[in-house]
GUMARSE-902793 format. One record per residue: residue in one letter; chain; x, y, z of N, C-alpha, C in turn. Coordinates in Angstrom, 2 decimals, padded with zeros to 5 digits. Last residue first. Layout:
! GUMARSE-902793
 rest kette     npx     npy     npz    capx    capy    capz     cpx     cpy     cpz
    A     A       X       Y       Z       X       Y       Z       X       Y       Z
...
END
This chain:
! GUMARSE-902793
 rest kette     npx     npy     npz    capx    capy    capz     cpx     cpy     cpz
    X     A -005.46  011.87 -015.17 -006.95  012.60 -014.07 -006.69  014.21 -014.02
    X     A -003.30  011.22 -016.23 -004.71  011.73 -016.67 -005.26  012.44 -016.41
    X     A -002.19  009.90 -014.08 -001.32  010.55 -014.99 -002.57  011.52 -015.71
    X     A -003.59  008.43 -012.70 -002.90  008.99 -011.65 -002.28  010.61 -013.29
    X     A -004.40  006.83 -014.90 -005.58  007.06 -014.04 -004.72  008.29 -012.98
    X     A -001.67  005.11 -015.32 -002.07  005.67 -015.94 -003.50  006.91 -015.60
    X     A -001.78  003.95 -012.78 -000.66  004.88 -013.40 -001.39  005.68 -014.47
    X     A -004.43  002.04 -013.27 -004.10  002.91 -012.32 -002.31  004.58 -012.56
    X     A -003.58  000.18 -015.64 -004.29  001.75 -016.12 -004.37  002.50 -014.21
    X     A -000.88 -000.75 -014.35 -000.85  000.46 -015.37 -002.02  001.19 -016.23
    X     A -002.18 -002.56 -012.60 -001.06 -000.92 -011.94 -000.84 -000.57 -013.15
    X     A -003.45 -004.19 -014.48 -004.80 -003.26 -013.43 -003.09 -002.00 -013.23
    X     A -001.82 -005.18 -016.08 -002.75 -004.96 -016.25 -003.13 -003.53 -015.40
    X     A  000.13 -006.61 -013.05  000.15 -005.78 -014.54 -000.63 -004.54 -015.56
    X     A -002.68 -008.63 -012.65 -001.71 -007.42 -011.35 -000.84 -006.16 -013.10
    X     A -002.90 -009.98 -014.60 -004.18 -009.67 -013.75 -003.13 -008.19 -013.21
    X     A -000.83 -011.24 -014.52 -001.38 -010.54 -016.00 -001.97 -009.34 -015.88
    X     A  000.17 -012.82 -012.22  001.17 -011.63 -013.02  000.56 -010.75 -013.98
    X     A -001.56 -012.57 -009.06 -002.21 -012.89 -010.88 -000.80 -012.17 -011.79
    X     A -001.01 -011.28 -007.13 -000.46 -011.67 -007.50 -000.66 -012.97 -008.27
    X     A -001.42 -008.55 -004.81 -001.30 -008.58 -006.34 -000.96 -010.37 -006.79
    X     A -000.33 -006.03 -002.66 -000.37 -007.12 -003.00 -000.99 -006.95 -004.66
    X     A  000.84 -002.89 -002.53  000.72 -003.79 -002.04  000.33 -005.23 -002.18
    X     A  002.64 -000.04 -003.28  001.45 -001.15 -003.90  001.75 -001.98 -003.08
    X     A  000.85  003.63 -002.74  001.68  002.56 -002.08  001.12  001.27 -002.94
    X     A  000.50  006.78 -003.91  000.26  004.76 -004.02  001.11  004.36 -003.27
    X     A -000.37  010.11 -003.05  000.44  008.75 -002.98  000.05  007.65 -002.75
    X     A -001.76  012.93 -004.00 -002.16  011.74 -003.78 -000.76  010.82 -004.22
    X     A -002.94  016.13 -003.88 -001.62  015.71 -003.62 -002.50  014.15 -003.63
    X     A -004.58  017.70 -005.05 -004.67  017.22 -005.86 -003.80  016.47 -005.17
    X     A -005.34  019.44 -002.56 -004.47  020.28 -003.67 -004.12  019.54 -004.77
    X     A -006.74  017.91 -000.88 -005.42  018.01 -000.80 -004.54  018.78 -001.68
    X     A -009.65  018.22 -001.03 -008.76  018.41  000.31 -008.17  018.61  000.30
    X     A -010.23  017.87 -003.63 -011.52  018.79 -003.01 -010.27  019.32 -001.31
    X     A -008.57  016.08 -004.81 -008.61  017.47 -005.23 -009.12  018.29 -004.74
    X     A -008.88  014.09 -003.34 -007.63  014.87 -003.22 -007.56  015.90 -003.70
    X     A -011.54  013.02 -004.19 -011.83  013.28 -002.80 -009.78  014.49 -002.89
    X     A -010.81  012.67 -007.57 -011.33  013.52 -007.26 -011.16  014.38 -004.99
    X     A -009.42  010.56 -006.81 -008.70  011.25 -006.90 -009.19  012.84 -007.29
    X     A -010.75  008.65 -005.72 -010.00  009.21 -005.15 -009.85  010.38 -005.13
    X     A -012.56  008.35 -007.69 -013.11  008.73 -007.26 -011.94  009.08 -006.00
    X     A -009.54  007.21 -009.92 -011.20  008.86 -010.55 -011.03  008.55 -008.94
    X     A -009.22  004.53 -008.55 -008.08  005.78 -008.76 -008.94  007.32 -008.57
    X     A -012.82  003.64 -009.02 -011.60  003.73 -007.54 -010.70  005.30 -007.53
    X     A -011.57  003.34 -012.24 -012.52  003.42 -011.52 -012.64  004.00 -009.16
    X     A -009.22  000.93 -012.14 -009.90  003.11 -012.67 -010.76  003.20 -012.12
    X     A -010.09 -000.68 -010.87 -008.64 -000.46 -010.40 -009.07  000.94 -011.12
    X     A -012.17 -001.42 -012.78 -013.11 -001.38 -011.45 -011.28 -000.67 -010.39
    X     A -010.63 -002.22 -015.38 -011.21 -001.16 -015.56 -012.31 -001.02 -013.42
    X     A -010.25 -005.01 -014.50 -009.49 -003.99 -014.09 -010.48 -002.90 -014.26
    X     A -012.69 -006.60 -011.88 -012.46 -006.89 -013.18 -011.10 -005.28 -013.59
    X     A -013.62 -008.85 -009.12 -013.42 -007.53 -009.46 -012.67 -007.41 -011.09
    X     A -014.35 -010.19 -007.12 -014.94 -010.30 -008.53 -014.33 -009.16 -009.48
    X     A -012.98 -012.42 -004.80 -014.11 -011.49 -004.87 -013.71 -010.90 -006.76
    X     A -011.70 -014.28 -003.32 -012.48 -015.39 -003.86 -013.36 -013.40 -004.55
    X     A -007.84 -015.12 -003.48 -009.04 -014.72 -002.78 -010.00 -014.84 -003.83
    X     A -005.32 -015.85 -004.54 -005.17 -015.80 -003.07 -007.12 -015.74 -002.72
    X     A -005.03 -015.60 -007.41 -005.75 -016.98 -006.98 -005.69 -017.01 -005.40
    X     A -006.68 -013.53 -009.52 -005.97 -013.24 -008.09 -006.46 -014.57 -007.84
    X     A -008.96 -012.38 -011.33 -008.16 -013.63 -011.77 -007.41 -013.85 -010.64
    X     A -010.74 -010.82 -010.08 -011.37 -011.79 -010.46 -010.20 -013.10 -011.16
    X     A -009.05 -008.78 -008.46 -009.01 -008.69 -009.16 -009.63 -010.92 -010.24
    X     A -008.37 -007.93 -005.58 -009.40 -007.97 -005.68 -010.06 -008.78 -006.47
    X     A -005.02 -007.94 -005.56 -005.64 -009.60 -005.26 -006.89 -009.41 -005.69
    X     A -003.64 -005.61 -005.90 -004.54 -005.43 -006.72 -005.40 -006.61 -006.67
    X     A -003.58 -002.68 -003.38 -003.18 -003.69 -004.06 -004.56 -004.14 -004.30
    X     A -002.58  000.25 -002.45 -002.78 -000.51 -003.72 -002.07 -001.82 -004.32
    X     A -002.77  002.16 -000.16 -002.70  001.24 -000.40 -003.16 -000.12 -001.40
    X     A -002.55  005.89 -000.58 -003.15  004.93 -001.06 -002.56  003.86 -001.00
    X     A -002.79  009.00  001.03 -002.04  008.14  000.50 -002.92  006.61  000.56
    X     A -003.57  011.94  001.09 -004.29  010.99  000.71 -002.88  009.78  000.52
    X     A -003.59  014.76  003.30 -003.08  014.56  002.24 -003.81  012.75  002.28
    X     A -005.44  015.80  004.85 -004.89  017.05  004.17 -003.13  016.34  003.06
    X     A -009.05  014.69  004.24 -007.60  014.93  004.39 -006.89  016.05  004.19
    X     A -011.54  014.59  005.26 -011.05  015.57  005.26 -009.65  016.22  005.13
    X     A -013.81  013.48  006.28 -012.16  013.18  007.15 -011.57  014.65  006.76
    X     A -015.72  013.29  004.45 -016.19  014.56  005.97 -014.35  013.78  006.37
    X     A -014.37  011.73  002.81 -014.67  013.08  001.99 -014.86  013.50  003.86
    X     A -014.34  009.34  003.91 -013.12  009.99  003.83 -013.07  011.81  003.11
    X     A -017.13  008.57  004.16 -016.75  009.00  005.40 -015.26  009.63  005.19
    X     A -017.87  008.55  001.70 -018.70  009.77  002.31 -017.44  009.70  003.58
    X     A -016.16  006.26  000.86 -015.56  007.93  000.79 -016.59  008.30  001.09
    X     A -016.92  003.56  001.81 -015.76  004.26  002.61 -015.54  006.05  001.89
    X     A -019.83  003.69  001.78 -019.06  003.80  003.43 -018.04  004.40  002.96
    X     A -020.98  004.22 -001.11 -021.80  004.82  000.17 -021.29  004.27  001.33
    X     A -018.85  003.93 -003.51 -019.40  005.38 -003.03 -020.29  005.36 -001.84
    X     A -017.39  001.41 -001.70 -017.25  002.73 -001.62 -017.97  003.51 -001.56
    X     A -019.89 -000.34 -002.61 -019.40 -000.01 -000.78 -018.24  000.90 -000.58
    X     A -020.19 -000.14 -005.22 -021.29  000.76 -004.15 -020.72  000.72 -002.65
    X     A -017.97 -001.14 -005.83 -018.01  000.17 -006.40 -019.09  000.30 -005.45
    X     A -018.28 -003.75 -005.12 -017.22 -003.11 -005.05 -017.11 -001.69 -004.82
    X     A -020.87 -004.35 -006.37 -020.91 -004.58 -005.23 -019.50 -003.70 -004.41
    X     A -019.63 -004.44 -009.38 -020.88 -003.06 -008.68 -020.53 -003.67 -007.05
    X     A -017.61 -005.93 -009.15 -017.02 -005.20 -009.65 -018.76 -003.70 -008.88
    X     A -018.59 -008.89 -006.48 -018.12 -008.90 -008.05 -018.03 -006.87 -008.11
    X     A -018.11 -011.19 -004.16 -018.81 -009.92 -004.77 -018.06 -009.50 -006.41
    X     A -017.18 -014.02 -003.87 -017.50 -014.05 -005.01 -018.54 -012.56 -005.33
    X     A -017.00 -013.47 -000.18 -016.10 -013.98 -001.00 -017.49 -014.22 -002.63
    X     A -018.39 -010.05  000.31 -018.66 -012.25  001.22 -017.27 -011.78 -000.34
    X     A -016.53 -007.36  001.92 -017.32 -007.88  000.85 -017.12 -009.73  001.03
    X     A -016.70 -004.51  004.55 -016.27 -005.92  004.23 -017.23 -006.50  002.71
    X     A -015.50 -001.94  005.14 -016.59 -001.63  004.65 -016.44 -003.59  003.77
    X     A -014.28  000.18  008.00 -014.15 -000.70  006.58 -015.11 -001.06  006.12
    X     A -012.52  002.93  008.80 -014.40  003.07  008.10 -013.63  001.29  007.26
    X     A -011.87  005.01  011.48 -011.52  003.50  010.94 -012.99  003.06  010.25
    X     A -013.00  007.13  012.91 -011.69  007.34  012.26 -011.53  006.24  011.25
    X     A -014.84  007.13  015.25 -014.83  007.06  013.27 -014.03  006.84  012.19
    X     A -012.29  008.31  017.16 -013.78  008.38  016.97 -013.76  009.01  015.23
    X     A -011.87  004.86  016.97 -011.83  005.78  018.86 -012.47  007.24  018.05
    X     A -012.57  002.78  015.34 -011.37  003.30  015.80 -012.16  004.32  016.86
    X     A -014.43  000.29  014.67 -014.23  002.05  014.01 -014.01  002.60  014.35
    X     A -015.39 -002.61  013.67 -014.23 -001.88  014.14 -013.74 -000.46  013.31
    X     A -017.66 -002.93  012.27 -017.81 -002.94  013.85 -016.49 -001.89  014.49
    X     A -016.93 -004.12  009.76 -017.61 -002.92  009.88 -017.44 -002.15  011.90
    X     A -013.73 -005.96  010.39 -015.60 -005.97  010.41 -016.01 -004.05  010.03
    X     A -011.55 -006.58  010.37 -012.05 -005.46  009.42 -013.31 -006.10  008.83
    X     A -009.32 -009.83  010.41 -009.80 -008.83  011.54 -010.66 -007.46  009.78
    X     A -008.27 -012.19  009.61 -009.49 -012.26  009.87 -010.03 -010.46  010.84
    X     A -006.99 -011.54  007.04 -006.07 -011.73  008.45 -007.35 -012.21  009.59
    X     A -008.28 -013.82  005.37 -007.04 -013.88  006.03 -007.04 -012.18  006.03
    X     A -011.92 -013.58  005.37 -010.77 -014.05  004.65 -009.02 -012.87  005.46
    X     A -015.06 -012.93  005.24 -013.88 -013.84  005.72 -012.87 -013.52  005.09
    X     A -013.94 -010.23  003.32 -014.57 -011.27  004.45 -015.78 -012.03  005.09
    X     A -012.43 -008.96  001.35 -013.29 -009.59  001.35 -013.20 -010.20  002.61
    X     A -012.47 -004.94  001.65 -011.41 -006.22  001.54 -012.62 -007.46  001.38
    X     A -011.66 -001.81  001.98 -012.42 -002.85  001.46 -012.55 -003.35  001.50
    X     A -010.74  000.47  004.54 -010.91 -000.15  003.17 -012.00 -001.17  003.59
    X     A -009.43  003.81  005.48 -011.02  002.86  005.01 -010.38  002.02  004.07
    X     A -008.05  005.83  008.27 -007.87  004.48  007.91 -009.21  003.60  006.84
    X     A -007.01  008.32  009.34 -007.88  008.16  008.75 -007.76  006.68  007.89
    X     A -005.76  010.24  011.66 -005.55  009.80  011.44 -006.52  009.16  010.60
    X     A -006.61  011.76  014.65 -005.36  012.77  013.42 -005.23  011.62  011.86
    X     A -006.49  010.16  016.64 -008.37  010.47  015.30 -007.83  011.69  014.42
    X     A -006.22  007.11  016.96 -006.13  008.59  016.68 -006.45  009.18  015.61
    X     A -006.19  004.13  017.13 -006.37  005.13  018.71 -005.99  007.24  017.92
    X     A -005.53  003.31  015.01 -007.20  002.94  015.60 -007.68  004.02  016.69
    X     A -003.55  003.19  013.52 -004.36  004.44  013.03 -005.90  004.39  014.54
    X     A -001.94  000.76  014.31 -001.30  002.05  013.92 -002.56  003.14  014.08
    X     A -004.02 -000.83  012.24 -003.37 -001.00  014.69 -002.73 -000.25  015.01
    X     A -004.75 -000.23  010.19 -006.05 -000.35  010.88 -005.29 -000.03  012.50
    X     A -002.06 -001.60  009.05 -002.44 -000.16  009.35 -003.47  000.53  010.05
    X     A -002.57 -004.24  009.72 -000.94 -003.34  010.86 -001.41 -002.42  010.86
    X     A -005.07 -005.03  008.48 -004.50 -004.92  009.89 -003.67 -004.26  010.63
    X     A -005.95 -004.14  005.59 -004.83 -004.14  006.36 -004.46 -003.94  007.76
    X     A -007.60 -007.63  004.30 -007.81 -006.19  005.19 -006.37 -005.94  005.91
    X     A -007.31 -008.61  000.80 -006.73 -008.65  002.31 -006.98 -007.40  003.63
    X     A -007.72 -006.91 -001.32 -008.38 -007.41 -001.22 -008.24 -008.59  000.43
    X     A -006.47 -003.58 -001.07 -006.56 -004.44 -000.78 -007.84 -005.83 -000.73
    X     A -007.45 -000.62 -001.08 -008.53 -001.46 -001.68 -008.07 -002.90 -001.74
    X     A -007.56  001.33  000.70 -007.16  000.05  000.85 -007.13 -000.38  000.14
    X     A -005.88  004.93  002.65 -007.77  004.02  002.00 -006.35  002.54  001.33
    X     A -005.43  007.14  004.59 -004.46  006.01  004.14 -006.17  004.84  003.83
    X     A -004.63  010.51  006.26 -005.68  009.60  005.25 -005.32  008.16  004.88
    X     A -003.93  012.93  008.08 -003.63  012.03  006.97 -004.58  010.40  006.93
    X     A -003.64  015.88  009.38 -004.64  014.54  009.09 -004.61  013.58  007.56
    X     A -001.58  017.65  009.49 -002.96  017.75  010.71 -003.38  016.64  010.33
    X     A  001.45  017.95  008.84  000.37  017.91  007.80 -000.74  017.28  009.14
    X     A  004.05  018.65  009.18  003.99  019.41  009.99  001.97  019.02  009.55
    X     A  006.04  017.19  007.24  005.90  018.41  007.04  004.34  018.27  007.29
    X     A  007.40  015.19  009.49  008.53  015.93  009.00  007.49  017.28  008.23
    X     A  004.82  014.27  011.15  006.56  014.36  011.39  007.01  016.05  011.05
    X     A  003.30  013.87  009.08  003.07  014.44  009.78  004.21  015.14  010.72
    X     A  004.62  012.07  007.48  003.94  013.34  006.65  003.29  014.70  007.52
    X     A  005.20  009.54  008.33  006.64  011.26  008.20  005.54  012.45  007.67
    X     A  002.68  009.04  009.21  003.37  009.59  010.13  004.44  010.45  009.27
    X     A  002.64  007.68  006.34  001.62  009.40  007.17  002.20  009.55  008.34
    X     A  004.90  005.49  005.97  004.86  007.09  004.92  003.59  008.67  006.13
    X     A  004.27  004.43  008.02  005.05  005.08  008.21  005.26  006.23  007.28
    X     A  001.78  003.37  006.82  001.48  004.16  008.26  003.02  004.52  008.22
    X     A  002.88  001.80  004.02  001.81  003.18  004.39  002.43  004.05  005.44
    X     A  004.52  000.09  005.57  004.74  001.34  004.61  004.11  002.61  004.83
    X     A  004.81 -001.14  008.38  004.23 -000.91  007.58  004.19  000.34  007.17
    X     A  007.59 -003.70  007.54  007.47 -002.78  008.18  005.85 -001.91  007.67
    X     A  006.69 -006.65  006.40  007.88 -006.17  008.16  007.66 -005.12  007.74
    X     A  005.28 -009.24  005.42  005.16 -007.80  005.64  006.08 -007.30  006.41
    X     A  003.42 -011.46  005.03  004.34 -010.80  003.72  005.02 -010.12  003.65
    X     A  001.94 -011.78  007.26  001.43 -011.47  005.83  002.31 -011.26  004.88
    X     A  004.25 -009.96  009.78  002.92 -011.22  009.72  002.52 -010.96  007.53
    X     A  005.79 -008.76  012.41  005.94 -008.48  010.78  005.35 -010.16  010.79
    X     A  005.01 -006.50  015.05  004.76 -008.10  014.59  004.80 -007.80  013.03
    X     A  005.26 -004.25  016.15  005.52 -005.24  017.01  006.06 -006.36  016.40
    X     A  002.07 -002.84  015.10  003.88 -002.19  015.56  005.02 -003.07  015.62
    X     A  002.56 -005.22  011.97  001.46 -004.12  013.08  002.66 -003.61  013.66
    X     A  001.76 -005.61  008.82  002.22 -005.41  009.60  002.70 -004.78  010.87
    X     A  000.16 -005.99  006.16 -000.60 -006.24  007.38  000.68 -006.02  008.50
    X     A  000.97 -003.93  004.52 -000.43 -003.55  005.31 -000.45 -004.39  006.73
    X     A  002.77 -003.54  003.33  003.37 -003.44  004.78  002.23 -003.57  005.00
    X     A  005.31 -005.95  000.50  004.05 -005.12  001.20  004.34 -004.60  002.46
    X     A  008.43 -005.58  000.22  007.96 -006.48  000.43  006.31 -005.87  000.94
    X     A  008.76 -003.72 -002.57  008.32 -005.05 -001.88  009.43 -005.06 -001.43
    X     A  007.44 -001.03 -004.64  008.47 -001.84 -004.06  007.21 -003.03 -003.78
    X     A  006.48  001.13 -006.55  006.48  000.29 -006.68  007.61 -000.30 -005.63
    X     A  004.64  004.31 -005.36  006.26  003.07 -005.08  006.10  002.26 -005.00
    X     A  003.75  007.18 -007.11  003.63  005.68 -007.18  004.75  004.67 -006.77
    X     A  002.36  010.09 -006.88  003.25  009.23 -007.17  002.74  007.97 -006.91
    X     A  001.96  013.93 -007.88  001.52  011.87 -007.25  002.42  011.71 -007.53
    X     A  003.05  016.07 -008.35  001.87  015.98 -007.96  001.70  014.63 -007.16
    X     A  005.78  016.61 -007.89  005.35  015.85 -008.50  004.07  015.53 -007.53
    X     A  007.52  018.66 -006.72  008.12  018.46 -007.91  007.31  017.05 -008.68
    X     A  006.95  019.44 -004.03  006.08  019.78 -005.39  006.04  020.18 -006.26
    X     A  007.12  018.91 -001.26  007.80  019.17 -002.20  007.71  020.06 -003.55
    X     A  004.84  016.69 -001.53  004.87  017.34 -000.68  005.58  018.94 -000.92
    X     A  005.42  014.78 -003.39  004.36  015.24 -003.52  004.44  016.59 -002.90
    X     A  007.84  013.53 -002.70  007.97  014.52 -003.77  006.67  014.98 -003.82
    X     A  007.51  012.74  000.27  008.12  014.08 -000.31  007.72  014.59 -001.54
    X     A  005.59  010.34  000.10  006.06  011.77  000.37  006.54  013.17  000.34
    X     A  008.28  009.30 -001.76  006.94  009.66 -002.11  005.68  010.69 -001.41
    X     A  009.85  008.56  000.05  009.97  009.90 -000.40  009.42  009.88 -001.41
    X     A  007.94  006.35  001.77  008.49  008.19  002.63  008.68  009.08  001.20
    X     A  007.82  004.72 -000.35  006.21  005.12  000.64  006.56  006.31  000.81
    X     A  010.61  004.11 -000.18  009.99  004.48 -001.25  009.38  005.31 -000.79
    X     A  010.93  002.99  002.37  011.98  004.19  002.01  010.89  004.59  000.83
    X     A  009.72  000.79  003.03  009.02  002.17  002.78  009.76  002.78  002.68
    X     A  011.91 -000.35  000.75  009.87 -000.70  000.50  009.66  001.21  001.50
    X     A  013.94 -000.71  001.59  013.77  000.50  000.64  012.24  000.62 -000.12
    X     A  013.69 -002.23  004.06  014.41 -000.45  003.97  013.62  000.36  002.90
    X     A  013.41 -003.83  002.80  011.72 -003.75  003.28  012.87 -002.02  003.72
    X     A  015.42 -004.61  001.38  014.48 -004.81  000.57  013.22 -003.77  001.33
    X     A  017.24 -005.28  003.20  017.76 -003.73  002.59  016.35 -003.81  001.55
    X     A  015.97 -006.88  004.61  016.27 -006.16  004.56  016.73 -005.72  004.06
    X     A  016.13 -009.07  002.10  015.02 -009.05  002.71  015.27 -007.58  004.08
    X     A  018.85 -010.37  000.95  018.60 -009.47  000.70  017.29 -009.08  001.59
    X     A  018.52 -012.92  002.03  019.44 -012.20  002.40  019.64 -011.40  002.36
    X     A  015.43 -013.21  003.34  016.37 -014.25  002.86  017.28 -013.24  003.27
    X     A  012.46 -013.87  005.99  013.56 -012.79  005.25  014.96 -014.26  004.58
    X     A  008.89 -014.69  005.21  010.43 -015.02  005.47  011.39 -014.22  004.76
    X     A  006.10 -015.53  006.04  006.54 -014.48  006.48  008.42 -014.68  006.59
    X     A  004.06 -017.93  006.39  004.13 -017.08  004.61  004.94 -015.65  005.17
    X     A  004.55 -018.83  008.90  004.00 -019.41  008.14  003.75 -018.72  006.12
    X     A  006.76 -016.40  009.78  005.73 -017.28  010.56  005.64 -017.89  009.36
    X     A  009.25 -016.19  009.57  009.11 -015.30  011.17  007.64 -015.76  011.21
    X     A  012.51 -017.93  008.22  010.55 -018.12  008.44  010.28 -017.20  010.17
    X     A  015.27 -017.48  006.78  014.06 -017.37  008.08  012.72 -017.17  008.36
    X     A  017.13 -019.30  004.01  016.08 -017.81  004.88  015.58 -018.44  006.14
    X     A  019.66 -018.88  002.04  018.80 -019.37  002.57  017.89 -018.50  003.46
    X     A  020.83 -017.76 -000.37  020.22 -019.10 -000.93  019.71 -019.52  000.64
    X     A  023.01 -016.17  001.91  022.25 -015.89  000.67  022.28 -017.73  000.35
    X     A  022.88 -016.64  005.37  023.60 -016.63  004.05  022.64 -016.44  002.56
    X     A  019.84 -014.35  006.59  020.35 -015.38  006.51  021.39 -015.04  005.10
    X     A  019.90 -011.75  008.64  020.19 -011.70  007.31  021.15 -012.86  007.41
    X     A  017.84 -009.73  011.72  017.90 -011.05  010.25  018.51 -010.63  008.59
    X     A  018.25 -007.85  012.08  019.30 -008.31  012.37  019.84 -009.63  010.77
    X     A  015.95 -006.22  011.29  017.28 -005.98  010.30  018.31 -006.62  010.99
    X     A  013.89 -006.48  013.38  013.99 -007.96  011.74  015.55 -007.10  011.34
    X     A  015.11 -005.99  015.65  014.96 -007.29  015.69  015.06 -008.01  014.19
    X     A  015.60 -003.40  015.23  016.69 -003.68  015.31  016.84 -005.53  014.81
    X     A  012.26 -002.91  015.42  012.71 -002.18  014.14  014.35 -003.24  013.50
    X     A  012.00 -004.16  018.12  011.56 -005.25  016.63  012.17 -004.51  015.60
    X     A  013.62 -002.13  019.26  013.40 -003.03  019.62  012.92 -003.68  018.14
    X     A  011.70  000.94  018.38  013.33  000.61  018.47  013.35 -000.59  017.85
    X     A  008.42  000.10  017.52  009.62 -000.32  018.59  010.56  000.00  017.95
    X     A  006.55  001.69  014.53  007.73  001.00  015.48  008.28  000.96  016.37
    X     A  006.45  004.58  013.55  005.19  003.76  013.52  005.54  002.69  014.87
    X     A  008.51  006.12  014.28  007.65  006.49  013.90  006.00  006.24  014.63
    X     A  011.03  004.25  013.59  010.23  004.64  015.12  008.80  005.32  014.87
    X     A  011.43  004.82  011.03  010.10  003.52  010.74  009.56  003.38  012.03
    X     A  013.00  007.14  011.14  011.53  007.08  010.45  010.56  006.12  010.63
    X     A  014.70  005.38  012.23  013.72  006.90  013.27  013.10  007.31  012.45
    X     A  015.79  004.18  011.02  015.49  004.07  012.29  014.71  004.82  012.81
    X     A  015.44  005.37  007.33  015.71  005.02  009.04  015.07  004.72  010.29
    X     A  014.07  003.79  004.38  013.91  004.20  005.46  015.06  004.60  006.65
    X     A  016.54  004.53  001.35  016.13  003.34  002.43  015.82  004.08  004.07
    X     A  014.92  005.45 -001.58  015.39  005.41 -000.90  015.99  005.01  000.27
    X     A  014.11  004.34 -005.19  013.65  004.53 -003.68  015.22  004.67 -002.31
    X     A  014.62  006.93 -007.12  015.29  005.70 -006.56  014.56  005.67 -005.60
    X     A  012.56  007.65 -009.89  013.28  007.74 -008.66  013.37  006.70 -007.85
    X     A  011.31  009.36 -012.78  011.67  007.84 -012.17  012.36  008.06 -010.84
    X     A  008.47  010.17 -013.34  009.54  011.04 -013.19  010.11  009.82 -012.51
    X     A  006.46  009.53 -017.03  007.53  008.87 -015.38  008.19  009.81 -014.52
    X     A  006.48  009.91 -020.05  006.75  011.31 -018.64  006.72  010.91 -017.55
    X     A  006.16  006.90 -020.41  007.49  008.18 -020.40  007.65  009.71 -019.95
    X     A  004.12  005.99 -020.36  004.70  005.88 -019.53  006.24  006.80 -019.24
    X     A  003.14  005.60 -023.38  002.56  006.57 -022.60  002.98  007.25 -021.34
    X     A  005.72  003.79 -024.09  005.39  005.42 -024.38  004.77  006.15 -023.20
    X     A  006.37  001.43 -021.63  005.78  002.02 -022.60  005.60  003.00 -022.76
    X     A  006.95  000.59 -018.57  008.08  000.39 -019.58  007.85  001.59 -021.01
    X     A  004.85 -000.52 -017.13  005.47  000.59 -016.91  006.31  001.40 -018.06
    X     A  005.61 -003.37 -017.11  003.93 -002.78 -017.93  004.11 -001.07 -017.57
    X     A  008.28 -003.68 -015.65  007.94 -003.27 -018.31  006.61 -003.09 -017.72
    X     A  007.33 -003.05 -013.47  007.99 -002.37 -014.52  007.79 -002.51 -015.61
    X     A  005.01 -005.61 -013.42  004.29 -003.75 -012.80  005.56 -003.22 -013.80
    X     A  006.60 -007.82 -013.57  006.13 -006.99 -014.65  005.50 -006.01 -014.28
    X     A  008.65 -007.20 -011.45  008.96 -007.27 -012.73  008.32 -006.87 -013.79
    X     A  007.14 -007.52 -008.96  007.92 -006.32 -009.39  007.83 -005.83 -010.50
    X     A  006.36 -010.22 -009.64  005.56 -009.25 -009.26  005.36 -007.82 -009.52
    X     A  008.69 -011.68 -008.86  008.01 -011.26 -010.72  007.23 -010.39 -010.28
    X     A  009.48 -011.69 -006.61  010.27 -011.01 -007.36  009.35 -010.66 -008.75
    X     A  006.41 -012.92 -004.83  008.13 -013.16 -005.25  008.15 -011.85 -006.29
    X     A  004.29 -013.81 -003.10  005.05 -012.84 -003.19  006.33 -012.89 -003.58
    X     A  003.77 -016.71 -003.21  002.69 -015.62 -004.35  003.79 -014.26 -004.23
    X     A  006.15 -019.11 -003.61  005.95 -017.94 -002.99  005.09 -016.97 -003.41
    X     A  007.80 -021.56 -004.38  006.25 -021.39 -004.36  005.84 -020.50 -003.98
    X     A  010.37 -020.42 -004.72  009.92 -020.82 -006.41  008.05 -020.63 -005.74
    X     A  011.82 -017.49 -002.45  011.33 -018.93 -003.13  010.20 -019.37 -004.46
    X     A  011.86 -015.26 -001.44  010.29 -016.01 -001.01  010.48 -017.28 -001.71
    X     A  014.10 -012.65 -001.71  013.88 -013.63 -002.21  013.03 -014.98 -001.25
    X     A  014.53 -009.55 -002.42  013.54 -009.86 -001.57  013.12 -011.52 -002.28
    X     A  015.71 -008.20 -004.47  016.54 -008.84 -003.88  016.21 -009.93 -002.66
    X     A  014.13 -005.85 -005.77  014.05 -007.66 -006.59  014.79 -008.75 -005.92
    X     A  014.74 -004.11 -003.54  013.21 -004.83 -004.28  013.43 -006.04 -004.79
    X     A  016.53 -003.25 -005.15  017.40 -004.15 -004.03  015.70 -004.99 -003.50
    X     A  015.89 -001.42 -006.61  015.96 -002.58 -007.88  016.39 -003.94 -006.50
    X     A  013.27  000.31 -006.49  015.00  000.01 -006.05  014.40 -001.41 -006.37
    X     A  010.98  003.41 -007.03  011.35  002.10 -006.59  012.31  001.49 -006.63
    X     A  008.02  005.39 -007.77  009.66  004.78 -007.12  009.50  003.63 -006.99
    X     A  007.39  007.96 -010.10  007.65  006.75 -010.20  008.32  006.15 -009.46
    X     A  005.69  010.77 -010.14  006.95  009.99 -009.70  006.68  008.51 -009.51
    X     A  003.55  012.93 -012.49  003.77  011.40 -010.94  005.14  011.23 -011.40
    X     A  002.46  015.67 -013.75  003.93  014.82 -012.86  003.68  014.15 -012.25
    X     A  001.12  015.08 -016.16  000.65  015.96 -015.03  001.59  015.13 -013.98
END
């Protein structure tokens, strides 16, 4: 199965400091986990920079330029909020992260890969149209979805999100557009405070399945099987994009869901079945959260292995 792995060394240069959970070691362990012999068939590609025009499909140009203008000296940082900061390498990393998601879309639409995984950072699903927050600068998955429509003429694009935190940024972009679908499971209440099941979008194109702290893999699977997946199936997307966060794992320090590594394999299989029904099997996955390094590495390896084999 042709699967592209898209990343860039610049994503390691977003320096959040020794104390920060969204650190470069996250990407290092992911890439190490994908070095084994079973992953040799991956089509390895460097993420290009997103252009201002591509980012402007989602974000106002004034906001884009304001982020890209923040270029601290090496060793210094500029905080944007309590947990989102920019270092000397952050602007370049953010361009490569969004560009990696865009390149993943192009890979599957051009047909040289059936599926693609963008192993990039900083993550994106908390970034709203004109607000960087929650470790995120640009809304990578939302930009990729808009790019799929703008370049490839796709009528209906879906983003689904199994990160433990609700993707308020993606929802913000999609909420009033019936040609886009956003589906999410997440801990609730939890950061960022959005994601109630009453948030349904302009045409029921937003589907949230909140899970209480302590919810297990069985509850996670039921939420997807009963709520998110049927709605996604009804939407019948032309392309499926996954915001792949692995911080719902029971070992993760930033929230209190109790998923096992195997649960990420299960949800990947379910999403692939929907991609086969509606998208010719095309699926793009973009890394979001995951802050226990061992759990992150194991979960990503299973996710990508499933993309390759199923």
